[in-house]
N, C-alpha and C positions, 0 to 999 in steps of 0.2 A: 394506526398500527400499534401492536402492543409494544410498549416501550423497550422491553427486555428481549424480544424475539430476535431483533438483528444483531444485539449485542451478544446474546448467548449463541447464535449462529456462527458469528466470527470466532468467538473463542473456541466452539466446538471443532470447527474446521482446522484452525491454527494449532491447536493442542494435538490434534491427530498427526500433524506435519512435524513439529519440532521435537527435538531430543529434551528439551527442558520445559515440559508442559506447566509446571508450577510457577514458572516465570512470565507466562502469558497473561497480560493485563489489557482490556479493552475498556475505554472510557467513552461514555456516550454524552454529546451535547447537541444542542440546537443551535445552529447560527443562520445567517442570512442565505446561505445556499441549501438549508435543509438540515438532515441529520448528519452530524460529524462523528465518525468513530475513529478514536485514536488508539492505534494498537501498538504495545511495547512488548517486546520479546527480549530473551537473553541475547546478548551480542554475538554469541557462538551461533545463534539460529537465524540471524538476518539473512544469510544467503539462501536458507532454506525458505524463507518467506517471500524473498524478492524472486528467487529462481533465476534461471539463465536468461538473459535479456529481459528481465522483468516479467516473464511469463506467468509465474505462479502468482504475483501480486495482481497482474491484469485480471487473471482468471478470477480470483477472489472478488475483485471490483465489479466484474461481470456477474457473479453471483449475486452480490449486494444489489446491483441494478435491477436484477429480476425481482428480487425480494422487495425492493422499493416500488417497483411498477405495480406489483400485485397489491400494494397498500396505498397507492398513489402518493408516494413520497420520494424524495431524493435522497440517496444514503451516499455519503463520501467516506472513503477510508484513507486515513493518514497513517503511514507507518513511522512511528518515532525512532529517530535514529538514536541508539544508546549512548550514554555519557562514556567518553574515552574512546570513541570510534576513531579508526584511522582512515575512514572512507574519504576520498578526495573526489568532489563531484567533476564529472567530464563534461567541460565546456561544449563540447560537440553535442552530447546528449542532451544537456539543458537547452540548447537552441533549437533542436528539432532537425539538425542537419544529420544527414546519414554519414556513416563513415566512408561509404563508398561513393560520396559525392565528389565531383572534381575539386582540385586545390583552389579554384577560383572562389567557390562558395565558402570554403573552410577560412580563407583570409578575411572574407567579409564579416564572418561571425566573430572573429578575435579581434 
């Protein structure tokens, strides 16, 4: 696969979504899992990139999976949290437990 094709693809899509396209930076590296693209955006644009319930980020990852399959490569996307972010991770979301699951499951996670 052309090394810059996946990186340019991500930058093109993300710059079309965000309010601050000049702050979009994608860095490409190779790790044990394949190609790793690290995406950094303006803190004000994080919500636009992640989307409601992570749907925008998931769609972007799906497109990268298709691009990688075409080139017989695995492409992973990491969205880097900007410095000074006030985001607090949700323990339920990290554990994979749905918010609608009963209280018994929630207590087991915590």
